[in-house]
MARMISE-586499 format. One record per residue (C-alpha): x, y, z; residue in one letter; residue number from 1. Coordinates in nm, 4 decimals. Example, Ala and Ser with C-alpha at 12.3 -4.5 7.8 and 13.67 -1.06 7.14 Angstrom:
r px: 1.2300 py: -0.4500 pz: 0.7800 type: A seq: 1
r px: 1.3670 py: -0.1060 pz: 0.7140 type: S seq: 2
% end
This chain:
r px: 2.1574 py: -2.6174 pz: -0.7002 type: X seq: 1
r px: 1.8931 py: -2.5096 pz: -0.4503 type: X seq: 2
r px: 1.5215 py: -2.5479 pz: -0.5137 type: X seq: 3
r px: 1.2323 py: -2.4080 pz: -0.3097 type: X seq: 4
r px: 0.8586 py: -2.3614 pz: -0.3457 type: X seq: 5
r px: 0.5884 py: -2.1792 pz: -0.1534 type: X seq: 6
r px: 0.2185 py: -2.1032 pz: -0.1408 type: X seq: 7
r px: 0.1832 py: -1.7356 pz: -0.0631 type: X seq: 8
r px: -0.0201 py: -1.4186 pz: -0.0911 type: X seq: 9
r px: 0.1409 py: -1.0778 pz: -0.1201 type: X seq: 10
r px: 0.0135 py: -0.7329 pz: -0.0230 type: X seq: 11
r px: 0.1375 py: -0.3767 pz: -0.0309 type: X seq: 12
r px: 0.1848 py: -0.2568 pz: 0.3233 type: X seq: 13
r px: -0.0461 py: 0.0383 pz: 0.3786 type: X seq: 14
r px: 0.1520 py: 0.1622 pz: 0.6780 type: X seq: 15
r px: 0.4677 py: 0.0961 pz: 0.8751 type: X seq: 16
r px: 0.4510 py: -0.2170 pz: 1.0886 type: X seq: 17
r px: 0.6909 py: -0.3264 pz: 1.3616 type: X seq: 18
r px: 0.9514 py: -0.5889 pz: 1.2765 type: X seq: 19
r px: 1.0733 py: -0.8582 pz: 1.5116 type: X seq: 20
r px: 1.4346 py: -0.8629 pz: 1.4011 type: X seq: 21
r px: 1.6940 py: -0.7164 pz: 1.1727 type: X seq: 22
r px: 1.6928 py: -0.8398 pz: 0.8127 type: X seq: 23
r px: 1.7251 py: -1.2178 pz: 0.7856 type: X seq: 24
r px: 2.0388 py: -1.1803 pz: 0.5795 type: X seq: 25
r px: 2.2412 py: -0.9298 pz: 0.3833 type: X seq: 26
r px: 2.0514 py: -0.7451 pz: 0.1084 type: X seq: 27
r px: 1.9793 py: -0.9529 pz: -0.1996 type: X seq: 28
r px: 2.1035 py: -0.7767 pz: -0.5131 type: X seq: 29
r px: 1.9003 py: -0.8816 pz: -0.8169 type: X seq: 30
r px: 1.9443 py: -0.8055 pz: -1.1866 type: X seq: 31
r px: 1.6714 py: -0.9167 pz: -1.4264 type: X seq: 32
r px: 1.7999 py: -1.1060 pz: -1.7308 type: X seq: 33
r px: 1.4629 py: -1.2025 pz: -1.8798 type: X seq: 34
r px: 1.0925 py: -1.2244 pz: -1.8077 type: X seq: 35
r px: 0.8494 py: -1.4194 pz: -2.0243 type: X seq: 36
r px: 0.5008 py: -1.5048 pz: -1.9032 type: X seq: 37
r px: 0.5256 py: -1.6641 pz: -1.5589 type: X seq: 38
r px: 0.9009 py: -1.7255 pz: -1.5832 type: X seq: 39
r px: 1.1664 py: -1.4791 pz: -1.4628 type: X seq: 40
r px: 1.5452 py: -1.5124 pz: -1.4604 type: X seq: 41
r px: 1.7721 py: -1.3085 pz: -1.2343 type: X seq: 42
r px: 2.1413 py: -1.2915 pz: -1.1658 type: X seq: 43
r px: 2.1849 py: -1.2436 pz: -0.7914 type: X seq: 44
r px: 2.4353 py: -1.1615 pz: -0.5248 type: X seq: 45
r px: 2.4234 py: -1.1907 pz: -0.1460 type: X seq: 46
r px: 2.7488 py: -1.0813 pz: 0.0102 type: X seq: 47
r px: 3.0183 py: -1.2930 pz: -0.1583 type: X seq: 48
r px: 2.7708 py: -1.5537 pz: -0.2911 type: X seq: 49
r px: 2.6632 py: -1.5416 pz: -0.6558 type: X seq: 50
r px: 2.3870 py: -1.7380 pz: -0.8246 type: X seq: 51
r px: 2.1375 py: -1.7527 pz: -1.1107 type: X seq: 52
r px: 1.7748 py: -1.7596 pz: -0.9955 type: X seq: 53
r px: 1.4888 py: -1.8924 pz: -1.2059 type: X seq: 54
r px: 1.1413 py: -1.8238 pz: -1.0755 type: X seq: 55
r px: 0.8118 py: -1.9609 pz: -1.1988 type: X seq: 56
r px: 0.4769 py: -1.8749 pz: -1.0502 type: X seq: 57
r px: 0.1102 py: -1.9189 pz: -1.1210 type: X seq: 58
r px: -0.1690 py: -1.7834 pz: -0.9019 type: X seq: 59
r px: -0.0455 py: -1.8253 pz: -0.5413 type: X seq: 60
r px: 0.2206 py: -2.0887 pz: -0.6082 type: X seq: 61
r px: 0.5882 py: -1.9934 pz: -0.6497 type: X seq: 62
r px: 0.8853 py: -2.2134 pz: -0.7388 type: X seq: 63
r px: 1.2481 py: -2.0982 pz: -0.7389 type: X seq: 64
r px: 1.5717 py: -2.2648 pz: -0.8476 type: X seq: 65
r px: 1.9109 py: -2.1125 pz: -0.7556 type: X seq: 66
r px: 2.2215 py: -2.2207 pz: -0.9487 type: X seq: 67
r px: 2.5626 py: -2.1159 pz: -0.8062 type: X seq: 68
r px: 2.7842 py: -1.8917 pz: -1.0197 type: X seq: 69
r px: 3.1496 py: -1.7989 pz: -1.0087 type: X seq: 70
r px: 3.2357 py: -1.4339 pz: -0.9590 type: X seq: 71
r px: 3.3541 py: -1.3828 pz: -1.3178 type: X seq: 72
r px: 3.0339 py: -1.5349 pz: -1.4606 type: X seq: 73
r px: 2.8265 py: -1.3209 pz: -1.2249 type: X seq: 74
r px: 3.0038 py: -1.0019 pz: -1.3311 type: X seq: 75
r px: 2.9578 py: -1.0814 pz: -1.7010 type: X seq: 76
r px: 2.5839 py: -1.1389 pz: -1.6540 type: X seq: 77
r px: 2.5438 py: -0.8466 pz: -1.4130 type: X seq: 78
r px: 2.6633 py: -0.6047 pz: -1.6799 type: X seq: 79
r px: 2.3697 py: -0.7137 pz: -1.8961 type: X seq: 80
r px: 2.1160 py: -0.6029 pz: -1.6348 type: X seq: 81
r px: 2.1999 py: -0.2317 pz: -1.6328 type: X seq: 82
r px: 1.8745 py: -0.0430 pz: -1.5670 type: X seq: 83
r px: 1.6888 py: -0.3532 pz: -1.4450 type: X seq: 84
r px: 1.8130 py: -0.4064 pz: -1.0894 type: X seq: 85
r px: 1.6685 py: -0.4303 pz: -0.7398 type: X seq: 86
r px: 1.7885 py: -0.4734 pz: -0.3841 type: X seq: 87
r px: 1.5655 py: -0.6645 pz: -0.1414 type: X seq: 88
r px: 1.5697 py: -0.7226 pz: 0.2341 type: X seq: 89
r px: 1.3348 py: -0.9462 pz: 0.4330 type: X seq: 90
r px: 1.2272 py: -0.9238 pz: 0.7955 type: X seq: 91
r px: 0.9769 py: -1.1010 pz: 1.0157 type: X seq: 92
r px: 0.6805 py: -0.9247 pz: 1.1744 type: X seq: 93
r px: 0.3980 py: -1.0294 pz: 1.4041 type: X seq: 94
r px: 0.0897 py: -0.8119 pz: 1.4467 type: X seq: 95
r px: -0.2724 py: -0.8753 pz: 1.5429 type: X seq: 96
r px: -0.1981 py: -1.2465 pz: 1.5835 type: X seq: 97
r px: -0.0517 py: -1.2838 pz: 1.2331 type: X seq: 98
r px: 0.3094 py: -1.3692 pz: 1.1465 type: X seq: 99
r px: 0.4312 py: -1.2567 pz: 0.8056 type: X seq: 100
r px: 0.7407 py: -1.1493 pz: 0.6158 type: X seq: 101
r px: 0.8064 py: -0.7848 pz: 0.5343 type: X seq: 102
r px: 0.9875 py: -0.7516 pz: 0.2010 type: X seq: 103
r px: 1.1437 py: -0.4137 pz: 0.1254 type: X seq: 104
r px: 1.2379 py: -0.3637 pz: -0.2382 type: X seq: 105
r px: 1.4638 py: -0.0764 pz: -0.3417 type: X seq: 106
r px: 1.4749 py: 0.0310 pz: -0.7052 type: X seq: 107
r px: 1.6537 py: 0.3190 pz: -0.8675 type: X seq: 108
r px: 1.3855 py: 0.5736 pz: -0.7712 type: X seq: 109
r px: 1.1499 py: 0.3924 pz: -0.5346 type: X seq: 110
r px: 1.1142 py: 0.1869 pz: -0.2197 type: X seq: 111
r px: 0.8256 py: -0.0563 pz: -0.1828 type: X seq: 112
r px: 0.7219 py: -0.2425 pz: 0.1333 type: X seq: 113
r px: 0.5228 py: -0.5619 pz: 0.0916 type: X seq: 114
r px: 0.3756 py: -0.8183 pz: 0.3282 type: X seq: 115
r px: 0.4127 py: -1.1848 pz: 0.2298 type: X seq: 116
r px: 0.2037 py: -1.4506 pz: 0.4023 type: X seq: 117
r px: 0.2907 py: -1.8164 pz: 0.3408 type: X seq: 118
r px: 0.0575 py: -2.1131 pz: 0.3782 type: X seq: 119
r px: 0.0946 py: -2.4879 pz: 0.4119 type: X seq: 120
r px: -0.2133 py: -2.5671 pz: 0.2025 type: X seq: 121
r px: -0.3881 py: -2.3993 pz: -0.0935 type: X seq: 122
r px: -0.7192 py: -2.4032 pz: 0.0965 type: X seq: 123
r px: -0.5672 py: -2.1905 pz: 0.3733 type: X seq: 124
r px: -0.4410 py: -1.9374 pz: 0.1216 type: X seq: 125
r px: -0.7814 py: -1.9197 pz: -0.0461 type: X seq: 126
r px: -0.9711 py: -1.8588 pz: 0.2790 type: X seq: 127
r px: -0.7225 py: -1.6066 pz: 0.4237 type: X seq: 128
r px: -0.8719 py: -1.2730 pz: 0.5310 type: X seq: 129
r px: -0.6076 py: -0.9967 pz: 0.5347 type: X seq: 130
r px: -0.5919 py: -0.7593 pz: 0.8323 type: X seq: 131
r px: -0.6899 py: -0.3960 pz: 0.7921 type: X seq: 132
r px: -0.3330 py: -0.2659 pz: 0.7860 type: X seq: 133
r px: -0.2596 py: -0.4646 pz: 0.4680 type: X seq: 134
r px: -0.3054 py: -0.2640 pz: 0.1494 type: X seq: 135
r px: -0.3826 py: -0.3785 pz: -0.2037 type: X seq: 136
r px: -0.3260 py: -0.7466 pz: -0.2812 type: X seq: 137
r px: -0.0665 py: -0.7874 pz: -0.5562 type: X seq: 138
r px: -0.0244 py: -1.1657 pz: -0.5577 type: X seq: 139
r px: -0.1353 py: -1.2059 pz: -0.9188 type: X seq: 140
r px: -0.0523 py: -0.8598 pz: -1.0551 type: X seq: 141
r px: 0.2293 py: -0.8948 pz: -1.3069 type: X seq: 142
r px: 0.3157 py: -0.5243 pz: -1.2807 type: X seq: 143
r px: 0.4269 py: -0.5904 pz: -0.9218 type: X seq: 144
r px: 0.6478 py: -0.8876 pz: -1.0082 type: X seq: 145
r px: 1.0126 py: -0.8344 pz: -0.9237 type: X seq: 146
r px: 1.1033 py: -0.8481 pz: -1.2923 type: X seq: 147
r px: 0.8556 py: -0.5724 pz: -1.3800 type: X seq: 148
r px: 0.9632 py: -0.3609 pz: -1.0827 type: X seq: 149
r px: 1.3291 py: -0.4004 pz: -1.1804 type: X seq: 150
r px: 1.2680 py: -0.3009 pz: -1.5424 type: X seq: 151
r px: 0.9898 py: -0.0425 pz: -1.5076 type: X seq: 152
r px: 0.9632 py: 0.0655 pz: -1.1436 type: X seq: 153
r px: 0.6361 py: 0.1099 pz: -0.9567 type: X seq: 154
r px: 0.3376 py: 0.0849 pz: -1.1948 type: X seq: 155
r px: 0.2118 py: 0.4226 pz: -1.3177 type: X seq: 156
r px: -0.1056 py: 0.5363 pz: -1.1491 type: X seq: 157
r px: -0.4256 py: 0.5523 pz: -1.3508 type: X seq: 158
r px: -0.7750 py: 0.6661 pz: -1.2649 type: X seq: 159
r px: -0.8741 py: 0.3280 pz: -1.1293 type: X seq: 160
r px: -0.5952 py: 0.3496 pz: -0.8721 type: X seq: 161
r px: -0.6629 py: 0.7077 pz: -0.7674 type: X seq: 162
r px: -0.9160 py: 0.8138 pz: -0.5085 type: X seq: 163
r px: -1.0981 py: 1.1287 pz: -0.4074 type: X seq: 164
r px: -1.1829 py: 1.1995 pz: -0.0470 type: X seq: 165
r px: -1.3261 py: 1.4606 pz: 0.1838 type: X seq: 166
r px: -1.1979 py: 1.6022 pz: 0.5095 type: X seq: 167
r px: -1.5297 py: 1.6891 pz: 0.6787 type: X seq: 168
r px: -1.4816 py: 1.9643 pz: 0.9386 type: X seq: 169
r px: -1.6792 py: 2.1984 pz: 1.1605 type: X seq: 170
r px: -1.6070 py: 2.4398 pz: 1.4408 type: X seq: 171
r px: -1.7466 py: 2.4033 pz: 1.7925 type: X seq: 172
r px: -1.6888 py: 2.6989 pz: 2.0252 type: X seq: 173
r px: -1.4137 py: 2.8122 pz: 1.7931 type: X seq: 174
r px: -1.2334 py: 2.4745 pz: 1.8024 type: X seq: 175
r px: -1.1764 py: 2.2843 pz: 1.4780 type: X seq: 176
r px: -1.3371 py: 1.9375 pz: 1.4782 type: X seq: 177
r px: -1.2844 py: 1.6613 pz: 1.2200 type: X seq: 178
r px: -1.5233 py: 1.3839 pz: 1.1149 type: X seq: 179
r px: -1.3603 py: 1.0409 pz: 1.0838 type: X seq: 180
r px: -1.5040 py: 0.7027 pz: 0.9876 type: X seq: 181
r px: -1.3751 py: 0.3490 pz: 1.0208 type: X seq: 182
r px: -1.2342 py: 0.1629 pz: 0.7224 type: X seq: 183
r px: -1.4423 py: -0.1087 pz: 0.5560 type: X seq: 184
r px: -1.2632 py: -0.3663 pz: 0.7736 type: X seq: 185
r px: -1.3478 py: -0.1652 pz: 1.0859 type: X seq: 186
r px: -0.9874 py: -0.1634 pz: 1.2073 type: X seq: 187
r px: -0.8667 py: 0.1882 pz: 1.1171 type: X seq: 188
r px: -0.9905 py: 0.5452 pz: 1.1351 type: X seq: 189
r px: -0.9829 py: 0.7231 pz: 0.7982 type: X seq: 190
r px: -1.1515 py: 1.0018 pz: 0.6040 type: X seq: 191
r px: -1.4406 py: 0.9280 pz: 0.3645 type: X seq: 192
r px: -1.2903 py: 0.8405 pz: 0.0266 type: X seq: 193
r px: -1.3484 py: 0.6268 pz: -0.2792 type: X seq: 194
r px: -1.2382 py: 0.5487 pz: -0.6322 type: X seq: 195
r px: -1.2885 py: 0.7968 pz: -0.9121 type: X seq: 196
r px: -1.6064 py: 0.7599 pz: -1.1153 type: X seq: 197
r px: -1.6671 py: 0.8192 pz: -1.4841 type: X seq: 198
r px: -1.8657 py: 1.1347 pz: -1.5588 type: X seq: 199
r px: -1.7985 py: 1.2714 pz: -1.2080 type: X seq: 200
r px: -1.5421 py: 1.5293 pz: -1.1016 type: X seq: 201
r px: -1.3128 py: 1.4573 pz: -0.8071 type: X seq: 202
r px: -1.5021 py: 1.7127 pz: -0.5984 type: X seq: 203
r px: -1.8314 py: 1.5384 pz: -0.6777 type: X seq: 204
r px: -1.6836 py: 1.2040 pz: -0.5721 type: X seq: 205
r px: -1.5586 py: 1.3605 pz: -0.2474 type: X seq: 206
r px: -1.9056 py: 1.5003 pz: -0.1725 type: X seq: 207
r px: -2.0686 py: 1.1653 pz: -0.2506 type: X seq: 208
r px: -1.8287 py: 0.9649 pz: -0.0322 type: X seq: 209
r px: -1.8716 py: 1.2069 pz: 0.2600 type: X seq: 210
r px: -2.2486 py: 1.1657 pz: 0.2429 type: X seq: 211
r px: -2.2461 py: 0.7876 pz: 0.1957 type: X seq: 212
r px: -1.9701 py: 0.6914 pz: 0.4408 type: X seq: 213
r px: -2.0052 py: 0.9615 pz: 0.7074 type: X seq: 214
r px: -2.3473 py: 1.1192 pz: 0.6585 type: X seq: 215
r px: -2.1688 py: 1.4535 pz: 0.6233 type: X seq: 216
r px: -2.3400 py: 1.7122 pz: 0.4032 type: X seq: 217
r px: -2.1733 py: 2.0407 pz: 0.3194 type: X seq: 218
r px: -1.9670 py: 2.2360 pz: 0.0702 type: X seq: 219
r px: -1.6095 py: 2.2057 pz: -0.0545 type: X seq: 220
r px: -1.3866 py: 2.4891 pz: 0.0613 type: X seq: 221
r px: -1.2746 py: 2.6794 pz: -0.2511 type: X seq: 222
r px: -0.9052 py: 2.6931 pz: -0.3318 type: X seq: 223
r px: -0.7993 py: 2.4222 pz: -0.0857 type: X seq: 224
r px: -0.6984 py: 2.0664 pz: -0.1758 type: X seq: 225
r px: -0.4183 py: 1.8196 pz: -0.1206 type: X seq: 226
r px: -0.2802 py: 1.5395 pz: -0.3327 type: X seq: 227
r px: -0.0518 py: 1.2753 pz: -0.1902 type: X seq: 228
r px: 0.0555 py: 0.9200 pz: -0.2570 type: X seq: 229
r px: -0.0770 py: 0.6878 pz: 0.0076 type: X seq: 230
r px: 0.1313 py: 0.4045 pz: 0.1471 type: X seq: 231
r px: -0.0332 py: 0.1588 pz: -0.0944 type: X seq: 232
r px: 0.0834 py: 0.3859 pz: -0.3812 type: X seq: 233
r px: -0.2573 py: 0.5163 pz: -0.4845 type: X seq: 234
r px: -0.3016 py: 0.8922 pz: -0.5062 type: X seq: 235
r px: -0.5624 py: 1.0524 pz: -0.2820 type: X seq: 236
r px: -0.7133 py: 1.3845 pz: -0.3895 type: X seq: 237
r px: -0.8361 py: 1.5307 pz: -0.0612 type: X seq: 238
r px: -1.0818 py: 1.8207 pz: -0.0316 type: X seq: 239
r px: -1.1873 py: 2.0006 pz: 0.2894 type: X seq: 240
r px: -1.5651 py: 1.9815 pz: 0.3354 type: X seq: 241
r px: -1.7333 py: 2.2404 pz: 0.5597 type: X seq: 242
r px: -2.0114 py: 2.0400 pz: 0.7252 type: X seq: 243
r px: -2.3557 py: 2.1977 pz: 0.7473 type: X seq: 244
r px: -2.5480 py: 1.8829 pz: 0.8442 type: X seq: 245
r px: -2.4510 py: 1.5500 pz: 1.0033 type: X seq: 246
r px: -2.7250 py: 1.3051 pz: 0.9167 type: X seq: 247
r px: -2.8433 py: 1.0736 pz: 1.1987 type: X seq: 248
r px: -2.9011 py: 0.8022 pz: 0.9375 type: X seq: 249
r px: -2.6767 py: 0.7529 pz: 0.6343 type: X seq: 250
r px: -2.6155 py: 0.4752 pz: 0.3778 type: X seq: 251
r px: -2.3128 py: 0.3080 pz: 0.5438 type: X seq: 252
r px: -2.4072 py: 0.3624 pz: 0.9091 type: X seq: 253
r px: -2.4362 py: -0.0137 pz: 0.9662 type: X seq: 254
r px: -2.0837 py: -0.0892 pz: 0.8381 type: X seq: 255
r px: -1.8858 py: 0.2133 pz: 0.9583 type: X seq: 256
r px: -1.8521 py: 0.4002 pz: 1.2843 type: X seq: 257
r px: -1.8333 py: 0.7792 pz: 1.2890 type: X seq: 258
r px: -1.6688 py: 1.0177 pz: 1.5342 type: X seq: 259
r px: -1.6410 py: 1.3967 pz: 1.5529 type: X seq: 260
r px: -1.3245 py: 1.4955 pz: 1.7375 type: X seq: 261
r px: -1.1108 py: 1.8035 pz: 1.8001 type: X seq: 262
r px: -0.8298 py: 1.8107 pz: 1.5462 type: X seq: 263
r px: -0.5578 py: 1.7151 pz: 1.7958 type: X seq: 264
r px: -0.7530 py: 1.4054 pz: 1.9065 type: X seq: 265
r px: -0.8513 py: 1.3116 pz: 1.5513 type: X seq: 266
r px: -0.4869 py: 1.3093 pz: 1.4406 type: X seq: 267
r px: -0.4033 py: 1.0595 pz: 1.7150 type: X seq: 268
r px: -0.6669 py: 0.8181 pz: 1.5819 type: X seq: 269
r px: -0.5150 py: 0.8019 pz: 1.2320 type: X seq: 270
r px: -0.2549 py: 0.5283 pz: 1.1853 type: X seq: 271
r px: -0.1511 py: 0.6287 pz: 0.8312 type: X seq: 272
r px: 0.1310 py: 0.8745 pz: 0.9013 type: X seq: 273
r px: 0.1096 py: 1.0358 pz: 0.5577 type: X seq: 274
r px: -0.2631 py: 1.1009 pz: 0.5889 type: X seq: 275
r px: -0.2181 py: 1.2465 pz: 0.9371 type: X seq: 276
r px: 0.0482 py: 1.4869 pz: 0.8089 type: X seq: 277
r px: -0.1688 py: 1.6044 pz: 0.5209 type: X seq: 278
r px: -0.4664 py: 1.6636 pz: 0.7518 type: X seq: 279
r px: -0.2480 py: 1.8570 pz: 0.9948 type: X seq: 280
r px: -0.1239 py: 2.0855 pz: 0.7160 type: X seq: 281
r px: -0.4723 py: 2.1349 pz: 0.5726 type: X seq: 282
r px: -0.6151 py: 2.2159 pz: 0.9162 type: X seq: 283
r px: -0.3882 py: 2.5210 pz: 0.9417 type: X seq: 284
r px: -0.5739 py: 2.6772 pz: 0.6464 type: X seq: 285
r px: -0.9264 py: 2.6266 pz: 0.7817 type: X seq: 286
r px: -1.1116 py: 2.9109 pz: 0.9475 type: X seq: 287
r px: -1.4450 py: 2.9355 pz: 1.1371 type: X seq: 288
% end
């Protein structure tokens, strides 16, 4: 029997990050036998090793117990997990002075990359400030537990997890220019965007976010929009905004920087590959 415990925080990776090595070990095959409250039970396989894993977790603390199994016992239990299985690999990464583990989980119809940061003391976990390239924290979200992912896949999106955004643009001497702003952490260049609001259409939210985050006032181009799933698995509804006025003072000018760049230079500033691709495609449809 093998027992381990850890203090950790877990985040969806909002973009691809470099890894320092190949996976630590062969992929871990996991079949969920049961999940009740904070307790999950899996039957697992790594190469020719078979074991039963019991996991208990509360808040940021996780405890695991692995009990060896014979091959015949494994196969009998594995058959019971049809439709509730995952494969997981782990790698080490180091970026912006932070070392963390990249967990890649493969389900039947999805792949999810997560960053796991471990701590020696609860106080360190509590005071941790995630870097800008980390996405949504999922440490305490039961729908992102391995048992839930194995049985149900990635959680369905709802309005609270969708966003509307604007692609503010203007033409200078016939050249398309894009307005970008920094993220709330100040570490990435993005488009103005925000969560959906009750009693507001997506277009109205896009207009509001462009004004508040970028000081960009204008009109939505009719008939053009894009919808795509961002790396943190939220859906962004993106609308091109033809800028008529760039305000010298705007609500979030003290917390965000703003740039107006030719399209080819703007694309190079954006680290989210999916967002860059969507902007590139949308730019082809814009005219002076």
